[in-house]
mmCIF file as Biopython writes it, N, C-alpha, C and O atoms, coordinates in Angstrom:
data_model
#
loop_
_atom_site.group_PDB
_atom_site.id
_atom_site.type_symbol
_atom_site.label_atom_id
_atom_site.label_alt_id
_atom_site.label_comp_id
_atom_site.label_asym_id
_atom_site.label_entity_id
_atom_site.label_seq_id
_atom_site.pdbx_PDB_ins_code
_atom_site.Cartn_x
_atom_site.Cartn_y
_atom_site.Cartn_z
_atom_site.occupancy
_atom_site.B_iso_or_equiv
_atom_site.auth_seq_id
_atom_site.auth_asym_id
_atom_site.pdbx_PDB_model_num
ATOM 1   N N  . UNK A ? 1  ? 0.608   -1.449 -0.095  1.0 0.0 1  A 1 
ATOM 2   C CA . UNK A ? 1  ? -0.485  0.506  -0.036  1.0 0.0 1  A 1 
ATOM 3   C C  . UNK A ? 1  ? 1.406   1.317  -0.349  1.0 0.0 1  A 1 
ATOM 4   O O  . UNK A ? 1  ? 2.637   1.335  -0.371  1.0 0.0 1  A 1 
ATOM 5   N N  . UNK A ? 2  ? 0.259   1.754  -0.490  1.0 0.0 2  A 1 
ATOM 6   C CA . UNK A ? 2  ? 1.697   3.576  -1.239  1.0 0.0 2  A 1 
ATOM 7   C C  . UNK A ? 2  ? 0.297   4.432  -0.680  1.0 0.0 2  A 1 
ATOM 8   O O  . UNK A ? 2  ? -0.922  4.494  -0.843  1.0 0.0 2  A 1 
ATOM 9   N N  . UNK A ? 3  ? 1.952   5.316  0.461   1.0 0.0 3  A 1 
ATOM 10  C CA . UNK A ? 3  ? 1.102   6.408  1.260   1.0 0.0 3  A 1 
ATOM 11  C C  . UNK A ? 3  ? 0.975   7.688  0.322   1.0 0.0 3  A 1 
ATOM 12  O O  . UNK A ? 3  ? 0.742   7.770  -0.884  1.0 0.0 3  A 1 
ATOM 13  N N  . UNK A ? 4  ? 1.147   8.399  1.033   1.0 0.0 4  A 1 
ATOM 14  C CA . UNK A ? 4  ? 0.616   10.226 -0.083  1.0 0.0 4  A 1 
ATOM 15  C C  . UNK A ? 4  ? 1.975   10.730 0.385   1.0 0.0 4  A 1 
ATOM 16  O O  . UNK A ? 4  ? 2.286   11.686 -0.325  1.0 0.0 4  A 1 
ATOM 17  N N  . UNK A ? 5  ? 2.899   10.469 1.288   1.0 0.0 5  A 1 
ATOM 18  C CA . UNK A ? 5  ? 3.954   11.145 1.644   1.0 0.0 5  A 1 
ATOM 19  C C  . UNK A ? 5  ? 4.866   11.180 -0.345  1.0 0.0 5  A 1 
ATOM 20  O O  . UNK A ? 5  ? 5.352   11.885 -1.230  1.0 0.0 5  A 1 
ATOM 21  N N  . UNK A ? 6  ? 4.466   9.644  0.142   1.0 0.0 6  A 1 
ATOM 22  C CA . UNK A ? 6  ? 4.915   8.360  -1.254  1.0 0.0 6  A 1 
ATOM 23  C C  . UNK A ? 6  ? 5.013   8.870  -3.362  1.0 0.0 6  A 1 
ATOM 24  O O  . UNK A ? 6  ? 5.640   8.786  -4.418  1.0 0.0 6  A 1 
ATOM 25  N N  . UNK A ? 7  ? 3.567   9.487  -2.496  1.0 0.0 7  A 1 
ATOM 26  C CA . UNK A ? 7  ? 2.480   10.642 -4.143  1.0 0.0 7  A 1 
ATOM 27  C C  . UNK A ? 7  ? 3.148   10.872 -4.429  1.0 0.0 7  A 1 
ATOM 28  O O  . UNK A ? 7  ? 3.832   10.513 -5.387  1.0 0.0 7  A 1 
ATOM 29  N N  . UNK A ? 8  ? 3.313   12.216 -3.055  1.0 0.0 8  A 1 
ATOM 30  C CA . UNK A ? 8  ? 4.203   13.322 -3.441  1.0 0.0 8  A 1 
ATOM 31  C C  . UNK A ? 8  ? 5.815   13.603 -3.734  1.0 0.0 8  A 1 
ATOM 32  O O  . UNK A ? 8  ? 6.326   14.703 -3.944  1.0 0.0 8  A 1 
ATOM 33  N N  . UNK A ? 9  ? 6.810   11.669 -3.670  1.0 0.0 9  A 1 
ATOM 34  C CA . UNK A ? 9  ? 7.827   12.575 -2.952  1.0 0.0 9  A 1 
ATOM 35  C C  . UNK A ? 9  ? 7.584   11.630 -5.414  1.0 0.0 9  A 1 
ATOM 36  O O  . UNK A ? 9  ? 8.649   11.793 -6.009  1.0 0.0 9  A 1 
ATOM 37  N N  . UNK A ? 10 ? 7.064   11.302 -5.838  1.0 0.0 10 A 1 
ATOM 38  C CA . UNK A ? 10 ? 7.487   11.204 -6.354  1.0 0.0 10 A 1 
ATOM 39  C C  . UNK A ? 10 ? 6.376   12.052 -7.574  1.0 0.0 10 A 1 
ATOM 40  O O  . UNK A ? 10 ? 6.282   11.106 -8.356  1.0 0.0 10 A 1 
ATOM 41  N N  . UNK A ? 11 ? 5.777   12.828 -8.020  1.0 0.0 11 A 1 
ATOM 42  C CA . UNK A ? 11 ? 5.749   13.689 -8.339  1.0 0.0 11 A 1 
ATOM 43  C C  . UNK A ? 11 ? 6.168   14.977 -7.981  1.0 0.0 11 A 1 
ATOM 44  O O  . UNK A ? 11 ? 5.694   16.016 -8.441  1.0 0.0 11 A 1 
ATOM 45  N N  . UNK A ? 12 ? 7.386   14.859 -6.857  1.0 0.0 12 A 1 
ATOM 46  C CA . UNK A ? 12 ? 8.949   16.274 -6.690  1.0 0.0 12 A 1 
ATOM 47  C C  . UNK A ? 12 ? 9.501   15.309 -7.524  1.0 0.0 12 A 1 
ATOM 48  O O  . UNK A ? 12 ? 10.335  15.962 -8.150  1.0 0.0 12 A 1 
ATOM 49  N N  . UNK A ? 13 ? 9.554   14.260 -7.892  1.0 0.0 13 A 1 
ATOM 50  C CA . UNK A ? 13 ? 10.319  13.224 -9.101  1.0 0.0 13 A 1 
ATOM 51  C C  . UNK A ? 13 ? 10.208  13.728 -10.631 1.0 0.0 13 A 1 
ATOM 52  O O  . UNK A ? 13 ? 11.050  14.171 -11.412 1.0 0.0 13 A 1 
ATOM 53  N N  . UNK A ? 14 ? 9.220   13.550 -10.708 1.0 0.0 14 A 1 
ATOM 54  C CA . UNK A ? 14 ? 8.942   13.722 -12.082 1.0 0.0 14 A 1 
ATOM 55  C C  . UNK A ? 14 ? 8.679   15.269 -12.961 1.0 0.0 14 A 1 
ATOM 56  O O  . UNK A ? 14 ? 8.422   15.468 -14.149 1.0 0.0 14 A 1 
ATOM 57  N N  . UNK A ? 15 ? 8.930   16.536 -11.422 1.0 0.0 15 A 1 
ATOM 58  C CA . UNK A ? 15 ? 8.468   17.168 -12.021 1.0 0.0 15 A 1 
ATOM 59  C C  . UNK A ? 15 ? 10.237  17.115 -11.669 1.0 0.0 15 A 1 
ATOM 60  O O  . UNK A ? 15 ? 10.323  18.263 -11.233 1.0 0.0 15 A 1 
ATOM 61  N N  . UNK A ? 16 ? 11.611  16.585 -11.574 1.0 0.0 16 A 1 
ATOM 62  C CA . UNK A ? 16 ? 12.787  17.375 -11.020 1.0 0.0 16 A 1 
ATOM 63  C C  . UNK A ? 16 ? 12.946  16.458 -12.831 1.0 0.0 16 A 1 
ATOM 64  O O  . UNK A ? 16 ? 13.779  16.944 -13.596 1.0 0.0 16 A 1 
ATOM 65  N N  . UNK A ? 17 ? 12.288  15.467 -13.224 1.0 0.0 17 A 1 
ATOM 66  C CA . UNK A ? 17 ? 12.843  14.175 -14.311 1.0 0.0 17 A 1 
ATOM 67  C C  . UNK A ? 17 ? 12.638  15.701 -15.620 1.0 0.0 17 A 1 
ATOM 68  O O  . UNK A ? 17 ? 13.510  15.999 -16.436 1.0 0.0 17 A 1 
ATOM 69  N N  . UNK A ? 18 ? 11.096  16.527 -15.450 1.0 0.0 18 A 1 
ATOM 70  C CA . UNK A ? 18 ? 10.405  17.222 -16.199 1.0 0.0 18 A 1 
ATOM 71  C C  . UNK A ? 18 ? 11.618  18.551 -16.416 1.0 0.0 18 A 1 
ATOM 72  O O  . UNK A ? 18 ? 11.540  19.138 -17.496 1.0 0.0 18 A 1 
ATOM 73  N N  . UNK A ? 19 ? 12.557  18.955 -15.568 1.0 0.0 19 A 1 
ATOM 74  C CA . UNK A ? 19 ? 13.477  19.366 -14.729 1.0 0.0 19 A 1 
ATOM 75  C C  . UNK A ? 19 ? 14.692  19.088 -15.830 1.0 0.0 19 A 1 
ATOM 76  O O  . UNK A ? 19 ? 15.176  19.891 -16.627 1.0 0.0 19 A 1 
ATOM 77  N N  . UNK A ? 20 ? 14.901  18.221 -15.696 1.0 0.0 20 A 1 
ATOM 78  C CA . UNK A ? 20 ? 16.302  17.083 -16.185 1.0 0.0 20 A 1 
ATOM 79  C C  . UNK A ? 20 ? 16.315  17.668 -17.904 1.0 0.0 20 A 1 
ATOM 80  O O  . UNK A ? 20 ? 17.143  18.498 -18.278 1.0 0.0 20 A 1 
ATOM 81  N N  . UNK A ? 21 ? 15.724  17.337 -18.421 1.0 0.0 21 A 1 
ATOM 82  C CA . UNK A ? 21 ? 14.794  17.364 -19.779 1.0 0.0 21 A 1 
ATOM 83  C C  . UNK A ? 21 ? 14.470  18.618 -20.301 1.0 0.0 21 A 1 
ATOM 84  O O  . UNK A ? 21 ? 14.054  18.561 -21.458 1.0 0.0 21 A 1 
ATOM 85  N N  . UNK A ? 22 ? 14.514  19.429 -19.942 1.0 0.0 22 A 1 
ATOM 86  C CA . UNK A ? 22 ? 14.221  20.483 -20.399 1.0 0.0 22 A 1 
ATOM 87  C C  . UNK A ? 22 ? 12.776  21.403 -20.941 1.0 0.0 22 A 1 
ATOM 88  O O  . UNK A ? 22 ? 12.485  22.404 -21.596 1.0 0.0 22 A 1 
ATOM 89  N N  . UNK A ? 23 ? 11.952  19.951 -19.924 1.0 0.0 23 A 1 
ATOM 90  C CA . UNK A ? 23 ? 10.836  21.624 -20.011 1.0 0.0 23 A 1 
ATOM 91  C C  . UNK A ? 23 ? 10.159  21.222 -18.513 1.0 0.0 23 A 1 
ATOM 92  O O  . UNK A ? 23 ? 9.510   20.316 -17.990 1.0 0.0 23 A 1 
ATOM 93  N N  . UNK A ? 24 ? 10.649  22.278 -18.250 1.0 0.0 24 A 1 
ATOM 94  C CA . UNK A ? 24 ? 9.997   22.864 -16.817 1.0 0.0 24 A 1 
ATOM 95  C C  . UNK A ? 24 ? 9.522   23.621 -17.032 1.0 0.0 24 A 1 
ATOM 96  O O  . UNK A ? 24 ? 9.759   24.430 -17.928 1.0 0.0 24 A 1 
ATOM 97  N N  . UNK A ? 25 ? 8.213   23.607 -15.848 1.0 0.0 25 A 1 
ATOM 98  C CA . UNK A ? 25 ? 7.105   23.749 -16.048 1.0 0.0 25 A 1 
ATOM 99  C C  . UNK A ? 25 ? 7.708   25.396 -17.216 1.0 0.0 25 A 1 
ATOM 100 O O  . UNK A ? 25 ? 7.380   25.362 -18.402 1.0 0.0 25 A 1 
ATOM 101 N N  . UNK A ? 26 ? 8.523   26.629 -16.695 1.0 0.0 26 A 1 
ATOM 102 C CA . UNK A ? 26 ? 8.668   27.779 -16.920 1.0 0.0 26 A 1 
ATOM 103 C C  . UNK A ? 26 ? 8.868   27.675 -18.524 1.0 0.0 26 A 1 
ATOM 104 O O  . UNK A ? 26 ? 9.006   28.765 -19.078 1.0 0.0 26 A 1 
ATOM 105 N N  . UNK A ? 27 ? 8.903   26.598 -19.302 1.0 0.0 27 A 1 
ATOM 106 C CA . UNK A ? 27 ? 8.880   26.502 -20.631 1.0 0.0 27 A 1 
ATOM 107 C C  . UNK A ? 27 ? 7.469   26.637 -21.335 1.0 0.0 27 A 1 
ATOM 108 O O  . UNK A ? 27 ? 7.164   27.109 -22.430 1.0 0.0 27 A 1 
ATOM 109 N N  . UNK A ? 28 ? 6.890   26.194 -20.563 1.0 0.0 28 A 1 
ATOM 110 C CA . UNK A ? 28 ? 5.295   25.916 -20.976 1.0 0.0 28 A 1 
ATOM 111 C C  . UNK A ? 28 ? 4.701   26.390 -21.746 1.0 0.0 28 A 1 
ATOM 112 O O  . UNK A ? 28 ? 3.867   25.686 -22.314 1.0 0.0 28 A 1 
ATOM 113 N N  . UNK A ? 29 ? 4.786   27.241 -21.981 1.0 0.0 29 A 1 
ATOM 114 C CA . UNK A ? 29 ? 4.660   28.082 -24.186 1.0 0.0 29 A 1 
ATOM 115 C C  . UNK A ? 29 ? 5.253   27.610 -24.817 1.0 0.0 29 A 1 
ATOM 116 O O  . UNK A ? 29 ? 4.379   27.278 -25.619 1.0 0.0 29 A 1 
ATOM 117 N N  . UNK A ? 30 ? 6.488   27.074 -25.379 1.0 0.0 30 A 1 
ATOM 118 C CA . UNK A ? 30 ? 6.882   26.625 -26.066 1.0 0.0 30 A 1 
ATOM 119 C C  . UNK A ? 30 ? 6.888   25.369 -26.193 1.0 0.0 30 A 1 
ATOM 120 O O  . UNK A ? 30 ? 7.014   24.831 -27.293 1.0 0.0 30 A 1 
ATOM 121 N N  . UNK A ? 31 ? 6.706   24.504 -24.715 1.0 0.0 31 A 1 
ATOM 122 C CA . UNK A ? 31 ? 6.673   22.572 -24.673 1.0 0.0 31 A 1 
ATOM 123 C C  . UNK A ? 31 ? 5.354   22.329 -23.960 1.0 0.0 31 A 1 
ATOM 124 O O  . UNK A ? 31 ? 5.285   21.201 -23.472 1.0 0.0 31 A 1 
ATOM 125 N N  . UNK A ? 32 ? 3.830   23.433 -23.697 1.0 0.0 32 A 1 
ATOM 126 C CA . UNK A ? 32 ? 2.845   22.977 -24.010 1.0 0.0 32 A 1 
ATOM 127 C C  . UNK A ? 32 ? 2.264   21.323 -24.535 1.0 0.0 32 A 1 
ATOM 128 O O  . UNK A ? 32 ? 1.675   20.573 -23.757 1.0 0.0 32 A 1 
ATOM 129 N N  . UNK A ? 33 ? 2.570   20.963 -25.998 1.0 0.0 33 A 1 
ATOM 130 C CA . UNK A ? 33 ? 1.644   19.605 -26.286 1.0 0.0 33 A 1 
ATOM 131 C C  . UNK A ? 33 ? 3.064   18.598 -25.521 1.0 0.0 33 A 1 
ATOM 132 O O  . UNK A ? 33 ? 2.859   17.403 -25.734 1.0 0.0 33 A 1 
ATOM 133 N N  . UNK A ? 34 ? 3.833   18.743 -25.053 1.0 0.0 34 A 1 
ATOM 134 C CA . UNK A ? 34 ? 4.723   17.504 -24.037 1.0 0.0 34 A 1 
ATOM 135 C C  . UNK A ? 34 ? 4.290   17.834 -23.140 1.0 0.0 34 A 1 
ATOM 136 O O  . UNK A ? 34 ? 3.127   17.433 -23.085 1.0 0.0 34 A 1 
ATOM 137 N N  . UNK A ? 35 ? 4.533   18.328 -22.400 1.0 0.0 35 A 1 
ATOM 138 C CA . UNK A ? 35 ? 4.039   18.885 -21.285 1.0 0.0 35 A 1 
ATOM 139 C C  . UNK A ? 35 ? 3.597   18.230 -20.982 1.0 0.0 35 A 1 
ATOM 140 O O  . UNK A ? 35 ? 4.044   17.279 -20.341 1.0 0.0 35 A 1 
ATOM 141 N N  . UNK A ? 36 ? 1.612   18.594 -21.562 1.0 0.0 36 A 1 
ATOM 142 C CA . UNK A ? 36 ? 0.328   18.202 -21.492 1.0 0.0 36 A 1 
ATOM 143 C C  . UNK A ? 36 ? 0.401   16.022 -21.658 1.0 0.0 36 A 1 
ATOM 144 O O  . UNK A ? 36 ? -0.181  15.107 -21.075 1.0 0.0 36 A 1 
ATOM 145 N N  . UNK A ? 37 ? 1.645   16.120 -22.983 1.0 0.0 37 A 1 
ATOM 146 C CA . UNK A ? 37 ? 1.247   14.721 -23.408 1.0 0.0 37 A 1 
ATOM 147 C C  . UNK A ? 37 ? 2.404   13.781 -21.484 1.0 0.0 37 A 1 
ATOM 148 O O  . UNK A ? 37 ? 2.311   13.087 -20.471 1.0 0.0 37 A 1 
ATOM 149 N N  . UNK A ? 38 ? 3.051   14.389 -22.128 1.0 0.0 38 A 1 
ATOM 150 C CA . UNK A ? 38 ? 3.619   13.199 -20.328 1.0 0.0 38 A 1 
ATOM 151 C C  . UNK A ? 38 ? 2.753   13.466 -19.395 1.0 0.0 38 A 1 
ATOM 152 O O  . UNK A ? 38 ? 1.940   12.561 -19.206 1.0 0.0 38 A 1 
ATOM 153 N N  . UNK A ? 39 ? 2.638   14.436 -18.718 1.0 0.0 39 A 1 
ATOM 154 C CA . UNK A ? 39 ? 2.328   14.466 -17.895 1.0 0.0 39 A 1 
ATOM 155 C C  . UNK A ? 39 ? 0.428   13.641 -17.188 1.0 0.0 39 A 1 
ATOM 156 O O  . UNK A ? 39 ? -0.249  13.434 -16.181 1.0 0.0 39 A 1 
ATOM 157 N N  . UNK A ? 40 ? 0.480   13.497 -18.666 1.0 0.0 40 A 1 
ATOM 158 C CA . UNK A ? 40 ? -0.719  12.552 -18.713 1.0 0.0 40 A 1 
ATOM 159 C C  . UNK A ? 40 ? -0.803  11.390 -18.407 1.0 0.0 40 A 1 
ATOM 160 O O  . UNK A ? 40 ? -1.650  10.819 -17.720 1.0 0.0 40 A 1 
ATOM 161 N N  . UNK A ? 41 ? 0.465   10.850 -19.134 1.0 0.0 41 A 1 
ATOM 162 C CA . UNK A ? 41 ? 0.913   9.448  -19.411 1.0 0.0 41 A 1 
ATOM 163 C C  . UNK A ? 41 ? 2.195   8.850  -17.740 1.0 0.0 41 A 1 
ATOM 164 O O  . UNK A ? 41 ? 2.695   7.728  -17.657 1.0 0.0 41 A 1 
ATOM 165 N N  . UNK A ? 42 ? 2.390   9.973  -16.710 1.0 0.0 42 A 1 
ATOM 166 C CA . UNK A ? 42 ? 2.576   10.260 -15.244 1.0 0.0 42 A 1 
ATOM 167 C C  . UNK A ? 42 ? 1.322   10.139 -14.910 1.0 0.0 42 A 1 
ATOM 168 O O  . UNK A ? 42 ? 1.197   9.434  -13.909 1.0 0.0 42 A 1 
ATOM 169 N N  . UNK A ? 43 ? 0.192   10.595 -15.401 1.0 0.0 43 A 1 
ATOM 170 C CA . UNK A ? 43 ? -1.496  10.148 -14.881 1.0 0.0 43 A 1 
ATOM 171 C C  . UNK A ? 43 ? -1.533  9.260  -14.635 1.0 0.0 43 A 1 
ATOM 172 O O  . UNK A ? 43 ? -1.545  8.870  -13.468 1.0 0.0 43 A 1 
ATOM 173 N N  . UNK A ? 44 ? -1.567  8.567  -15.608 1.0 0.0 44 A 1 
ATOM 174 C CA . UNK A ? 44 ? -1.812  7.446  -16.255 1.0 0.0 44 A 1 
ATOM 175 C C  . UNK A ? 44 ? -1.034  6.096  -15.263 1.0 0.0 44 A 1 
ATOM 176 O O  . UNK A ? 44 ? -1.421  4.957  -15.001 1.0 0.0 44 A 1 
ATOM 177 N N  . UNK A ? 45 ? 0.330   6.937  -14.861 1.0 0.0 45 A 1 
ATOM 178 C CA . UNK A ? 45 ? 1.117   6.127  -14.143 1.0 0.0 45 A 1 
ATOM 179 C C  . UNK A ? 45 ? 0.872   5.700  -13.154 1.0 0.0 45 A 1 
ATOM 180 O O  . UNK A ? 45 ? 1.161   4.582  -12.728 1.0 0.0 45 A 1 
ATOM 181 N N  . UNK A ? 46 ? 0.132   6.785  -12.493 1.0 0.0 46 A 1 
ATOM 182 C CA . UNK A ? 46 ? 0.027   6.745  -11.380 1.0 0.0 46 A 1 
ATOM 183 C C  . UNK A ? 46 ? -0.864  7.085  -10.538 1.0 0.0 46 A 1 
ATOM 184 O O  . UNK A ? 46 ? -0.795  7.556  -9.402  1.0 0.0 46 A 1 
ATOM 185 N N  . UNK A ? 47 ? -2.314  6.594  -11.685 1.0 0.0 47 A 1 
ATOM 186 C CA . UNK A ? 47 ? -3.871  6.225  -11.273 1.0 0.0 47 A 1 
ATOM 187 C C  . UNK A ? 47 ? -3.979  5.757  -10.522 1.0 0.0 47 A 1 
ATOM 188 O O  . UNK A ? 47 ? -4.492  6.215  -9.502  1.0 0.0 47 A 1 
ATOM 189 N N  . UNK A ? 48 ? -3.336  4.050  -10.723 1.0 0.0 48 A 1 
ATOM 190 C CA . UNK A ? 48 ? -3.805  2.937  -9.625  1.0 0.0 48 A 1 
ATOM 191 C C  . UNK A ? 48 ? -2.979  3.409  -7.954  1.0 0.0 48 A 1 
ATOM 192 O O  . UNK A ? 48 ? -3.402  3.071  -6.848  1.0 0.0 48 A 1 
ATOM 193 N N  . UNK A ? 49 ? -2.077  4.023  -8.156  1.0 0.0 49 A 1 
ATOM 194 C CA . UNK A ? 49 ? -1.719  4.481  -6.664  1.0 0.0 49 A 1 
ATOM 195 C C  . UNK A ? 49 ? -2.995  5.278  -5.954  1.0 0.0 49 A 1 
ATOM 196 O O  . UNK A ? 49 ? -3.611  4.823  -4.990  1.0 0.0 49 A 1 
ATOM 197 N N  . UNK A ? 50 ? -3.378  6.970  -6.814  1.0 0.0 50 A 1 
ATOM 198 C CA . UNK A ? 50 ? -4.339  7.110  -6.283  1.0 0.0 50 A 1 
ATOM 199 C C  . UNK A ? 50 ? -5.238  6.252  -5.718  1.0 0.0 50 A 1 
ATOM 200 O O  . UNK A ? 50 ? -5.468  6.113  -4.517  1.0 0.0 50 A 1 
ATOM 201 N N  . UNK A ? 51 ? -5.942  5.444  -7.025  1.0 0.0 51 A 1 
ATOM 202 C CA . UNK A ? 51 ? -7.342  4.621  -6.749  1.0 0.0 51 A 1 
ATOM 203 C C  . UNK A ? 51 ? -7.594  4.021  -5.188  1.0 0.0 51 A 1 
ATOM 204 O O  . UNK A ? 51 ? -8.487  4.052  -4.341  1.0 0.0 51 A 1 
ATOM 205 N N  . UNK A ? 52 ? -5.903  3.315  -5.389  1.0 0.0 52 A 1 
ATOM 206 C CA . UNK A ? 52 ? -5.272  2.249  -4.003  1.0 0.0 52 A 1 
ATOM 207 C C  . UNK A ? 52 ? -5.886  3.305  -3.127  1.0 0.0 52 A 1 
ATOM 208 O O  . UNK A ? 52 ? -7.003  3.118  -2.643  1.0 0.0 52 A 1 
ATOM 209 N N  . UNK A ? 53 ? -5.011  4.724  -2.835  1.0 0.0 53 A 1 
ATOM 210 C CA . UNK A ? 53 ? -5.343  5.443  -1.390  1.0 0.0 53 A 1 
ATOM 211 C C  . UNK A ? 53 ? -6.322  5.910  -0.850  1.0 0.0 53 A 1 
ATOM 212 O O  . UNK A ? 53 ? -6.445  6.180  0.345   1.0 0.0 53 A 1 
ATOM 213 N N  . UNK A ? 54 ? -7.502  6.108  -2.150  1.0 0.0 54 A 1 
ATOM 214 C CA . UNK A ? 54 ? -9.180  6.449  -2.332  1.0 0.0 54 A 1 
ATOM 215 C C  . UNK A ? 54 ? -9.587  5.257  -1.345  1.0 0.0 54 A 1 
ATOM 216 O O  . UNK A ? 54 ? -10.211 5.440  -0.299  1.0 0.0 54 A 1 
ATOM 217 N N  . UNK A ? 55 ? -9.152  4.010  -1.813  1.0 0.0 55 A 1 
ATOM 218 C CA . UNK A ? 55 ? -10.064 2.754  -1.404  1.0 0.0 55 A 1 
ATOM 219 C C  . UNK A ? 55 ? -10.390 2.539  0.529   1.0 0.0 55 A 1 
ATOM 220 O O  . UNK A ? 55 ? -11.078 1.604  0.939   1.0 0.0 55 A 1 
#
């Protein structure tokens, strides 16, 4: 069972990953499509954990 801090750490790691590959939130105007795609992919990836938390 994953706890809320784990999901929080996961999201922080995701944001640092975006920074590392040059898709930081500051560049969202130039990279909006890529950020939205990666964001939806990350949401799909952590959705089972979120569903498990809500049970």
